[in-house]
PyMOL Python script that loads the backbone (N, CA, C, O; Angstrom):
from pymol import cmd

cmd.read_pdbstr("""\
ATOM      1  N   MET A   1     -29.555 111.891 -62.781  1.00  0.00           N
ATOM      2  CA  MET A   1     -28.266 111.220 -62.743  1.00  0.00           C
ATOM      3  C   MET A   1     -28.434 109.721 -62.465  1.00  0.00           C
ATOM      4  O   MET A   1     -27.727 108.880 -63.020  1.00  0.00           O
ATOM      5  N   LYS A   2     -29.400 109.418 -61.583  1.00  0.00           N
ATOM      6  CA  LYS A   2     -29.638 108.028 -61.235  1.00  0.00           C
ATOM      7  C   LYS A   2     -30.056 107.215 -62.453  1.00  0.00           C
ATOM      8  O   LYS A   2     -29.561 106.111 -62.680  1.00  0.00           O
ATOM      9  N   ARG A   3     -30.970 107.774 -63.228  1.00  0.00           N
ATOM     10  CA  ARG A   3     -31.481 107.068 -64.410  1.00  0.00           C
ATOM     11  C   ARG A   3     -30.404 106.949 -65.482  1.00  0.00           C
ATOM     12  O   ARG A   3     -30.304 105.921 -66.151  1.00  0.00           O
ATOM     13  N   LEU A   4     -29.605 107.987 -65.645  1.00  0.00           N
ATOM     14  CA  LEU A   4     -28.528 107.966 -66.639  1.00  0.00           C
ATOM     15  C   LEU A   4     -27.519 106.866 -66.333  1.00  0.00           C
ATOM     16  O   LEU A   4     -27.051 106.178 -67.240  1.00  0.00           O
ATOM     17  N   GLN A   5     -27.187 106.702 -65.059  1.00  0.00           N
ATOM     18  CA  GLN A   5     -26.221 105.673 -64.670  1.00  0.00           C
ATOM     19  C   GLN A   5     -26.782 104.283 -64.943  1.00  0.00           C
ATOM     20  O   GLN A   5     -26.055 103.399 -65.394  1.00  0.00           O
ATOM     21  N   LEU A   6     -28.056 104.087 -64.676  1.00  0.00           N
ATOM     22  CA  LEU A   6     -28.678 102.788 -64.932  1.00  0.00           C
ATOM     23  C   LEU A   6     -28.754 102.495 -66.425  1.00  0.00           C
ATOM     24  O   LEU A   6     -28.499 101.367 -66.848  1.00  0.00           O
ATOM     25  N   VAL A   7     -29.102 103.501 -67.227  1.00  0.00           N
ATOM     26  CA  VAL A   7     -29.164 103.327 -68.680  1.00  0.00           C
ATOM     27  C   VAL A   7     -27.768 103.049 -69.233  1.00  0.00           C
ATOM     28  O   VAL A   7     -27.608 102.195 -70.105  1.00  0.00           O
ATOM     29  N   LEU A   8     -26.753 103.766 -68.729  1.00  0.00           N
ATOM     30  CA  LEU A   8     -25.379 103.554 -69.176  1.00  0.00           C
ATOM     31  C   LEU A   8     -24.903 102.140 -68.851  1.00  0.00           C
ATOM     32  O   LEU A   8     -24.294 101.484 -69.696  1.00  0.00           O
ATOM     33  N   ALA A   9     -25.172 101.672 -67.651  1.00  0.00           N
ATOM     34  CA  ALA A   9     -24.767 100.318 -67.270  1.00  0.00           C
ATOM     35  C   ALA A   9     -25.431  99.278 -68.162  1.00  0.00           C
ATOM     36  O   ALA A   9     -24.782  98.328 -68.598  1.00  0.00           O
ATOM     37  N   THR A  10     -26.708  99.450 -68.432  1.00  0.00           N
ATOM     38  CA  THR A  10     -27.436  98.512 -69.278  1.00  0.00           C
ATOM     39  C   THR A  10     -26.902  98.534 -70.709  1.00  0.00           C
ATOM     40  O   THR A  10     -26.693  97.487 -71.321  1.00  0.00           O
ATOM     41  N   ALA A  11     -26.683  99.743 -71.234  1.00  0.00           N
ATOM     42  CA  ALA A  11     -26.192  99.873 -72.609  1.00  0.00           C
ATOM     43  C   ALA A  11     -24.799  99.276 -72.758  1.00  0.00           C
ATOM     44  O   ALA A  11     -24.520  98.601 -73.749  1.00  0.00           O
ATOM     45  N   LEU A  12     -23.922  99.516 -71.788  1.00  0.00           N
ATOM     46  CA  LEU A  12     -22.571  98.955 -71.860  1.00  0.00           C
ATOM     47  C   LEU A  12     -22.604  97.437 -71.837  1.00  0.00           C
ATOM     48  O   LEU A  12     -21.885  96.790 -72.599  1.00  0.00           O
ATOM     49  N   CYS A  13     -23.420  96.869 -70.982  1.00  0.00           N
ATOM     50  CA  CYS A  13     -23.508  95.407 -70.911  1.00  0.00           C
ATOM     51  C   CYS A  13     -24.072  94.814 -72.199  1.00  0.00           C
ATOM     52  O   CYS A  13     -23.559  93.813 -72.699  1.00  0.00           O
ATOM     53  N   ILE A  14     -25.119  95.425 -72.735  1.00  0.00           N
ATOM     54  CA  ILE A  14     -25.724  94.902 -73.959  1.00  0.00           C
ATOM     55  C   ILE A  14     -24.761  95.033 -75.135  1.00  0.00           C
ATOM     56  O   ILE A  14     -24.584  94.087 -75.903  1.00  0.00           O
ATOM     57  N   PHE A  15     -24.142  96.201 -75.276  1.00  0.00           N
ATOM     58  CA  PHE A  15     -23.212  96.399 -76.382  1.00  0.00           C
ATOM     59  C   PHE A  15     -21.977  95.510 -76.228  1.00  0.00           C
ATOM     60  O   PHE A  15     -21.456  94.996 -77.217  1.00  0.00           O
ATOM     61  N   GLY A  16     -21.511  95.329 -75.000  1.00  0.00           N
ATOM     62  CA  GLY A  16     -20.380  94.441 -74.765  1.00  0.00           C
ATOM     63  C   GLY A  16     -20.680  93.002 -75.136  1.00  0.00           C
ATOM     64  O   GLY A  16     -19.855  92.326 -75.751  1.00  0.00           O
ATOM     65  N   CYS A  17     -21.867  92.532 -74.760  1.00  0.00           N
ATOM     66  CA  CYS A  17     -22.260  91.164 -75.127  1.00  0.00           C
ATOM     67  C   CYS A  17     -22.433  91.032 -76.634  1.00  0.00           C
ATOM     68  O   CYS A  17     -22.113  89.990 -77.205  1.00  0.00           O
ATOM     69  N   THR A  18     -22.937  92.079 -77.282  1.00  0.00           N
ATOM     70  CA  THR A  18     -23.072  92.066 -78.740  1.00  0.00           C
ATOM     71  C   THR A  18     -21.705  91.963 -79.411  1.00  0.00           C
ATOM     72  O   THR A  18     -21.541  91.232 -80.387  1.00  0.00           O
ATOM     73  N   MET A  19     -20.735  92.689 -78.891  1.00  0.00           N
ATOM     74  CA  MET A  19     -19.387  92.626 -79.452  1.00  0.00           C
ATOM     75  C   MET A  19     -18.762  91.249 -79.235  1.00  0.00           C
ATOM     76  O   MET A  19     -18.037  90.750 -80.096  1.00  0.00           O
ATOM     77  N   LEU A  20     -19.042  90.640 -78.088  1.00  0.00           N
ATOM     78  CA  LEU A  20     -18.526  89.290 -77.836  1.00  0.00           C
ATOM     79  C   LEU A  20     -19.101  88.295 -78.837  1.00  0.00           C
ATOM     80  O   LEU A  20     -18.370  87.462 -79.373  1.00  0.00           O
ATOM     81  N   VAL A  21     -20.393  88.375 -79.091  1.00  0.00           N
ATOM     82  CA  VAL A  21     -21.021  87.478 -80.064  1.00  0.00           C
ATOM     83  C   VAL A  21     -20.477  87.760 -81.461  1.00  0.00           C
ATOM     84  O   VAL A  21     -20.215  86.832 -82.226  1.00  0.00           O
ATOM     85  N   ALA A  22     -20.307  89.040 -81.794  1.00  0.00           N
ATOM     86  CA  ALA A  22     -19.779  89.398 -83.118  1.00  0.00           C
ATOM     87  C   ALA A  22     -18.366  88.860 -83.311  1.00  0.00           C
ATOM     88  O   ALA A  22     -17.990  88.480 -84.419  1.00  0.00           O
ATOM     89  N   GLY A  23     -17.594  88.827 -82.246  1.00  0.00           N
ATOM     90  CA  GLY A  23     -16.239  88.288 -82.350  1.00  0.00           C
ATOM     91  C   GLY A  23     -16.212  86.801 -82.651  1.00  0.00           C
ATOM     92  O   GLY A  23     -15.249  86.297 -83.229  1.00  0.00           O
ATOM     93  N   PHE A  24     -17.259  86.104 -82.264  1.00  0.00           N
ATOM     94  CA  PHE A  24     -17.307  84.670 -82.518  1.00  0.00           C
ATOM     95  C   PHE A  24     -17.950  84.312 -83.852  1.00  0.00           C
ATOM     96  O   PHE A  24     -17.604  83.287 -84.439  1.00  0.00           O
ATOM     97  N   VAL A  25     -18.869  85.121 -84.343  1.00  0.00           N
ATOM     98  CA  VAL A  25     -19.610  84.732 -85.539  1.00  0.00           C
ATOM     99  C   VAL A  25     -19.116  85.391 -86.828  1.00  0.00           C
ATOM    100  O   VAL A  25     -19.459  84.928 -87.915  1.00  0.00           O
ATOM    101  N   THR A  26     -18.331  86.441 -86.735  1.00  0.00           N
ATOM    102  CA  THR A  26     -17.863  87.099 -87.967  1.00  0.00           C
ATOM    103  C   THR A  26     -16.682  86.340 -88.548  1.00  0.00           C
ATOM    104  O   THR A  26     -15.756  85.973 -87.826  1.00  0.00           O
ATOM    105  N   PRO A  27     -16.715  86.112 -89.819  1.00  0.00           N
ATOM    106  CA  PRO A  27     -15.550  85.472 -90.441  1.00  0.00           C
ATOM    107  C   PRO A  27     -14.390  86.471 -90.499  1.00  0.00           C
ATOM    108  O   PRO A  27     -14.622  87.677 -90.580  1.00  0.00           O
ATOM    109  N   PRO A  28     -13.185  85.997 -90.460  1.00  0.00           N
ATOM    110  CA  PRO A  28     -12.049  86.933 -90.526  1.00  0.00           C
ATOM    111  C   PRO A  28     -11.917  87.525 -91.933  1.00  0.00           C
ATOM    112  O   PRO A  28     -11.405  86.879 -92.847  1.00  0.00           O
ATOM    113  N   VAL A  29     -12.387  88.758 -92.086  1.00  0.00           N
ATOM    114  CA  VAL A  29     -12.330  89.423 -93.384  1.00  0.00           C
ATOM    115  C   VAL A  29     -11.111  90.329 -93.508  1.00  0.00           C
ATOM    116  O   VAL A  29     -10.892  90.923 -94.563  1.00  0.00           O
ATOM    117  N   GLY A  30     -10.324  90.443 -92.461  1.00  0.00           N
ATOM    118  CA  GLY A  30      -9.115  91.239 -92.529  1.00  0.00           C
ATOM    119  C   GLY A  30      -9.270  92.663 -92.040  1.00  0.00           C
ATOM    120  O   GLY A  30      -8.283  93.390 -91.924  1.00  0.00           O
ATOM    121  N   GLU A  31     -10.489  93.072 -91.752  1.00  0.00           N
ATOM    122  CA  GLU A  31     -10.714  94.449 -91.290  1.00  0.00           C
ATOM    123  C   GLU A  31     -10.514  94.557 -89.785  1.00  0.00           C
ATOM    124  O   GLU A  31      -9.652  95.304 -89.323  1.00  0.00           O
ATOM    125  N   ILE A  32     -11.299  93.822 -89.026  1.00  0.00           N
ATOM    126  CA  ILE A  32     -11.201  93.848 -87.568  1.00  0.00           C
ATOM    127  C   ILE A  32     -10.977  92.419 -87.099  1.00  0.00           C
ATOM    128  O   ILE A  32     -11.793  91.539 -87.370  1.00  0.00           O
ATOM    129  N   HIS A  33      -9.895  92.190 -86.410  1.00  0.00           N
ATOM    130  CA  HIS A  33      -9.571  90.851 -85.925  1.00  0.00           C
ATOM    131  C   HIS A  33     -10.551  90.453 -84.823  1.00  0.00           C
ATOM    132  O   HIS A  33     -10.950  91.293 -84.016  1.00  0.00           O
ATOM    133  N   HIS A  34     -10.936  89.191 -84.786  1.00  0.00           N
ATOM    134  CA  HIS A  34     -11.936  88.738 -83.826  1.00  0.00           C
ATOM    135  C   HIS A  34     -11.462  88.885 -82.385  1.00  0.00           C
ATOM    136  O   HIS A  34     -12.278  89.089 -81.486  1.00  0.00           O
ATOM    137  N   SER A  35     -10.153  88.784 -82.152  1.00  0.00           N
ATOM    138  CA  SER A  35      -9.668  88.942 -80.787  1.00  0.00           C
ATOM    139  C   SER A  35      -9.861  90.374 -80.289  1.00  0.00           C
ATOM    140  O   SER A  35     -10.062  90.593 -79.094  1.00  0.00           O
ATOM    141  N   LEU A  36      -9.800  91.346 -81.196  1.00  0.00           N
ATOM    142  CA  LEU A  36     -10.048  92.732 -80.822  1.00  0.00           C
ATOM    143  C   LEU A  36     -11.513  92.926 -80.449  1.00  0.00           C
ATOM    144  O   LEU A  36     -11.820  93.616 -79.477  1.00  0.00           O
ATOM    145  N   LEU A  37     -12.418  92.321 -81.216  1.00  0.00           N
ATOM    146  CA  LEU A  37     -13.836  92.418 -80.888  1.00  0.00           C
ATOM    147  C   LEU A  37     -14.141  91.774 -79.541  1.00  0.00           C
ATOM    148  O   LEU A  37     -14.921  92.310 -78.755  1.00  0.00           O
ATOM    149  N   ILE A  38     -13.533  90.637 -79.278  1.00  0.00           N
ATOM    150  CA  ILE A  38     -13.760  89.939 -78.021  1.00  0.00           C
ATOM    151  C   ILE A  38     -13.209  90.746 -76.851  1.00  0.00           C
ATOM    152  O   ILE A  38     -13.872  90.871 -75.822  1.00  0.00           O
ATOM    153  N   ALA A  39     -12.007  91.291 -76.994  1.00  0.00           N
ATOM    154  CA  ALA A  39     -11.416  92.089 -75.918  1.00  0.00           C
ATOM    155  C   ALA A  39     -12.249  93.341 -75.636  1.00  0.00           C
ATOM    156  O   ALA A  39     -12.477  93.690 -74.478  1.00  0.00           O
ATOM    157  N   PHE A  40     -12.700  94.011 -76.692  1.00  0.00           N
ATOM    158  CA  PHE A  40     -13.524  95.204 -76.515  1.00  0.00           C
ATOM    159  C   PHE A  40     -14.857  94.859 -75.865  1.00  0.00           C
ATOM    160  O   PHE A  40     -15.348  95.604 -75.017  1.00  0.00           O
ATOM    161  N   GLY A  41     -15.434  93.750 -76.254  1.00  0.00           N
ATOM    162  CA  GLY A  41     -16.684  93.300 -75.638  1.00  0.00           C
ATOM    163  C   GLY A  41     -16.518  92.987 -74.164  1.00  0.00           C
ATOM    164  O   GLY A  41     -17.390  93.313 -73.358  1.00  0.00           O
ATOM    165  N   GLU A  42     -15.406  92.357 -73.803  1.00  0.00           N
ATOM    166  CA  GLU A  42     -15.150  92.055 -72.395  1.00  0.00           C
ATOM    167  C   GLU A  42     -14.968  93.336 -71.587  1.00  0.00           C
ATOM    168  O   GLU A  42     -15.461  93.440 -70.463  1.00  0.00           O
ATOM    169  N   ILE A  43     -14.263  94.309 -72.156  1.00  0.00           N
ATOM    170  CA  ILE A  43     -14.053  95.581 -71.460  1.00  0.00           C
ATOM    171  C   ILE A  43     -15.384  96.293 -71.239  1.00  0.00           C
ATOM    172  O   ILE A  43     -15.637  96.803 -70.147  1.00  0.00           O
ATOM    173  N   LEU A  44     -16.239  96.334 -72.266  1.00  0.00           N
ATOM    174  CA  LEU A  44     -17.533  97.005 -72.118  1.00  0.00           C
ATOM    175  C   LEU A  44     -18.436  96.290 -71.117  1.00  0.00           C
ATOM    176  O   LEU A  44     -19.121  96.939 -70.325  1.00  0.00           O
ATOM    177  N   THR A  45     -18.441  94.969 -71.148  1.00  0.00           N
ATOM    178  CA  THR A  45     -19.266  94.220 -70.214  1.00  0.00           C
ATOM    179  C   THR A  45     -18.790  94.433 -68.781  1.00  0.00           C
ATOM    180  O   THR A  45     -19.606  94.588 -67.872  1.00  0.00           O
ATOM    181  N   PHE A  46     -17.479  94.441 -68.575  1.00  0.00           N
ATOM    182  CA  PHE A  46     -16.920  94.683 -67.247  1.00  0.00           C
ATOM    183  C   PHE A  46     -17.238  96.097 -66.772  1.00  0.00           C
ATOM    184  O   PHE A  46     -17.594  96.295 -65.611  1.00  0.00           O
ATOM    185  N   SER A  47     -17.111  97.076 -67.659  1.00  0.00           N
ATOM    186  CA  SER A  47     -17.418  98.462 -67.300  1.00  0.00           C
ATOM    187  C   SER A  47     -18.886  98.614 -66.933  1.00  0.00           C
ATOM    188  O   SER A  47     -19.224  99.284 -65.957  1.00  0.00           O
ATOM    189  N   GLY A  48     -19.745  97.995 -67.710  1.00  0.00           N
ATOM    190  CA  GLY A  48     -21.173  98.051 -67.409  1.00  0.00           C
ATOM    191  C   GLY A  48     -21.513  97.418 -66.075  1.00  0.00           C
ATOM    192  O   GLY A  48     -22.367  97.921 -65.344  1.00  0.00           O
ATOM    193  N   SER A  49     -20.848  96.315 -65.755  1.00  0.00           N
ATOM    194  CA  SER A  49     -21.127  95.676 -64.468  1.00  0.00           C
ATOM    195  C   SER A  49     -20.629  96.536 -63.314  1.00  0.00           C
ATOM    196  O   SER A  49     -21.272  96.584 -62.265  1.00  0.00           O
ATOM    197  N   LEU A  50     -19.502  97.215 -63.483  1.00  0.00           N
ATOM    198  CA  LEU A  50     -19.014  98.105 -62.420  1.00  0.00           C
ATOM    199  C   LEU A  50     -19.959  99.279 -62.203  1.00  0.00           C
ATOM    200  O   LEU A  50     -20.242  99.648 -61.063  1.00  0.00           O
ATOM    201  N   VAL A  51     -20.446  99.862 -63.285  1.00  0.00           N
ATOM    202  CA  VAL A  51     -21.394 100.974 -63.163  1.00  0.00           C
ATOM    203  C   VAL A  51     -22.686 100.478 -62.510  1.00  0.00           C
ATOM    204  O   VAL A  51     -23.271 101.181 -61.685  1.00  0.00           O
ATOM    205  N   GLY A  52     -23.126  99.293 -62.868  1.00  0.00           N
ATOM    206  CA  GLY A  52     -24.339  98.736 -62.275  1.00  0.00           C
ATOM    207  C   GLY A  52     -24.179  98.422 -60.795  1.00  0.00           C
ATOM    208  O   GLY A  52     -25.102  98.651 -60.014  1.00  0.00           O
ATOM    209  N   ILE A  53     -23.027  97.905 -60.402  1.00  0.00           N
ATOM    210  CA  ILE A  53     -22.773  97.628 -58.988  1.00  0.00           C
ATOM    211  C   ILE A  53     -22.729  98.935 -58.196  1.00  0.00           C
ATOM    212  O   ILE A  53     -23.272  99.016 -57.094  1.00  0.00           O
ATOM    213  N   ASP A  54     -22.080  99.961 -58.763  1.00  0.00           N
ATOM    214  CA  ASP A  54     -22.034 101.263 -58.109  1.00  0.00           C
ATOM    215  C   ASP A  54     -23.441 101.818 -57.939  1.00  0.00           C
ATOM    216  O   ASP A  54     -23.765 102.384 -56.895  1.00  0.00           O
ATOM    217  N   TYR A  55     -24.277 101.659 -58.962  1.00  0.00           N
ATOM    218  CA  TYR A  55     -25.663 102.126 -58.905  1.00  0.00           C
ATOM    219  C   TYR A  55     -26.426 101.419 -57.791  1.00  0.00           C
ATOM    220  O   TYR A  55     -27.166 102.043 -57.031  1.00  0.00           O
ATOM    221  N   LYS A  56     -26.232 100.111 -57.711  1.00  0.00           N
ATOM    222  CA  LYS A  56     -26.974  99.324 -56.718  1.00  0.00           C
ATOM    223  C   LYS A  56     -26.644  99.764 -55.295  1.00  0.00           C
ATOM    224  O   LYS A  56     -27.547  99.913 -54.471  1.00  0.00           O
ATOM    225  N   TYR A  57     -25.375  99.971 -54.999  1.00  0.00           N
ATOM    226  CA  TYR A  57     -25.003 100.319 -53.635  1.00  0.00           C
ATOM    227  C   TYR A  57     -25.145 101.805 -53.333  1.00  0.00           C
ATOM    228  O   TYR A  57     -25.296 102.172 -52.168  1.00  0.00           O
ATOM    229  N   ARG A  58     -25.104 102.660 -54.328  1.00  0.00           N
ATOM    230  CA  ARG A  58     -25.264 104.096 -54.093  1.00  0.00           C
ATOM    231  C   ARG A  58     -26.724 104.444 -53.837  1.00  0.00           C
ATOM    232  O   ARG A  58     -27.023 105.293 -52.998  1.00  0.00           O
ATOM    233  N   TYR A  59     -27.638 103.791 -54.559  1.00  0.00           N
ATOM    234  CA  TYR A  59     -29.052 104.106 -54.452  1.00  0.00           C
ATOM    235  C   TYR A  59     -29.843 102.968 -53.824  1.00  0.00           C
ATOM    236  O   TYR A  59     -30.976 102.696 -54.222  1.00  0.00           O
ATOM    237  N   LYS A  60     -29.247 102.308 -52.845  1.00  0.00           N
ATOM    238  CA  LYS A  60     -29.908 101.193 -52.168  1.00  0.00           C
ATOM    239  C   LYS A  60     -31.078 101.740 -51.338  1.00  0.00           C
ATOM    240  O   LYS A  60     -30.922 102.690 -50.571  1.00  0.00           O
ATOM    241  N   GLU A  61     -32.225 101.132 -51.505  1.00  0.00           N
ATOM    242  CA  GLU A  61     -33.429 101.617 -50.796  1.00  0.00           C
ATOM    243  C   GLU A  61     -33.741 100.763 -49.610  1.00  0.00           C
ATOM    244  O   GLU A  61     -34.714 101.022 -48.902  1.00  0.00           O
TER     245      GLU A  61
END
""", "prot")
cmd.dss("prot")
cmd.show_as("cartoon", "prot")
cmd.util.cbc("prot")
cmd.orient("prot")
């Protein structure tokens, strides 16, 4: 469980940052609006940081 939480936090942060970059570099083609990509990226990055903070304080050595 400990390792899964750490992997999840890392994956959420990386994918969230990827979505943030995609929101800035993709031209508006009409399929997915850039503001939606940015909002989703912010949500994933925030979720990943919360999971990571929980991991740090739950398994503090």
